[in-house]
C-alpha positions in Angstrom: 50.4 -4.3 -47.1 53.3 -5.8 -48.7 55.8 -6.4 -46.3 58.9 -8.7 -45.4 59.9 -9.5 -41.9 63.6 -10.7 -42.0 67.1 -10.5 -40.9 69.9 -8.3 -42.4 72.7 -10.4 -41.0 71.0 -13.5 -42.3 72.9 -14.6 -45.4 69.4 -16.7 -46.3 67.2 -14.1 -45.9 69.4 -11.5 -47.7 69.8 -14.3 -50.7 66.1 -14.9 -50.6 65.4 -11.2 -51.0 67.5 -10.7 -54.2 65.6 -13.8 -55.9 62.3 -12.4 -55.0 63.0 -9.3 -56.8 60.7 -7.1 -54.7 58.7 -4.1 -56.4 59.2 -0.8 -54.4 55.9 -0.8 -52.4 57.2 -3.7 -50.3 58.4 -2.6 -46.7 61.2 -4.3 -45.3 61.7 -5.1 -41.7 64.7 -6.2 -40.1 63.5 -7.9 -36.8 66.6 -7.3 -35.0 66.7 -3.5 -35.0 63.1 -3.0 -35.5 61.3 -5.4 -32.8 57.9 -7.1 -33.8 54.8 -5.5 -32.3 51.8 -7.3 -30.8 49.7 -5.8 -33.5 52.1 -7.1 -36.3 52.4 -10.4 -34.6 48.5 -10.7 -34.6 48.3 -9.7 -38.2 50.7 -12.4 -39.1 48.8 -15.0 -36.6 45.5 -14.0 -38.8 46.9 -15.1 -42.0 48.9 -18.1 -40.9 46.4 -19.6 -38.7 48.4 -19.9 -35.5 51.6 -18.5 -33.4 53.0 -22.1 -33.9 53.2 -21.7 -37.6 55.6 -18.5 -37.2 57.6 -20.2 -34.3 61.0 -21.5 -35.5 61.8 -24.8 -33.8 65.3 -24.5 -35.5 66.3 -21.5 -33.4 69.4 -22.4 -31.0 67.4 -20.8 -28.0 64.6 -23.2 -28.3 67.0 -26.2 -27.5 69.2 -23.8 -25.1 66.1 -23.0 -23.1 64.8 -26.4 -23.2 61.6 -25.5 -24.7 61.6 -28.7 -27.3 61.2 -30.6 -24.1 57.9 -28.7 -23.1 54.2 -28.5 -24.4 53.8 -25.0 -25.3 50.5 -23.5 -26.0 49.7 -20.7 -28.5 50.0 -18.1 -25.7 53.7 -19.5 -25.2 54.6 -19.3 -29.0 53.4 -15.9 -29.1 55.1 -14.8 -26.0 58.5 -16.1 -27.3 58.3 -14.7 -30.7 57.7 -11.3 -28.9 60.4 -11.7 -26.6 63.1 -12.8 -28.6 63.6 -12.0 -32.7 65.4 -15.3 -33.0 62.1 -17.3 -32.8 60.2 -15.9 -35.5 60.8 -18.2 -38.7 62.3 -16.3 -41.4 61.4 -14.6 -43.7 57.9 -14.0 -43.4 56.5 -12.6 -46.4 53.2 -10.5 -46.7 52.1 -10.3 -50.1 48.6 -9.3 -51.5 46.9 -10.7 -48.4 48.9 -14.2 -48.2 51.6 -14.9 -45.9 54.7 -17.1 -46.7 57.1 -18.4 -43.7 60.2 -19.7 -43.7 63.1 -20.5 -46.4 62.0 -23.7 -48.1 62.2 -23.6 -51.7 58.5 -24.2 -52.4 57.8 -21.4 -49.9 59.9 -18.9 -51.6 58.5 -20.0 -55.1 55.4 -19.5 -54.0 55.8 -16.1 -52.6 57.7 -15.1 -56.0 54.7 -16.1 -57.8 52.2 -14.3 -55.5 54.4 -11.2 -55.6 54.5 -10.9 -59.2 51.1 -12.0 -60.3 
């Protein structure tokens, strides 16, 4: 399945979506209005290798909740991502059985290449 998990209120996500020039078979899921399910998160983890790889340590709540001072387990990362969308590193792009996490130029370029192969 080709899918993008993103926030439509995030200007970075919107900019990235424009540069990707997605084919019509892509499904877009705004994670603020349509929460991530356990099944979806498990599918992402299977491709990413860990929940930590999907977790955003740049989220405001990460510092506000004191999580940066805690030793979090995989179970904790999963729980926090499911509890609040802000903990998912965005965007997450699933394309041709590959996963691309985050908004670095290198990641976006790799995703673009995978999408248009």
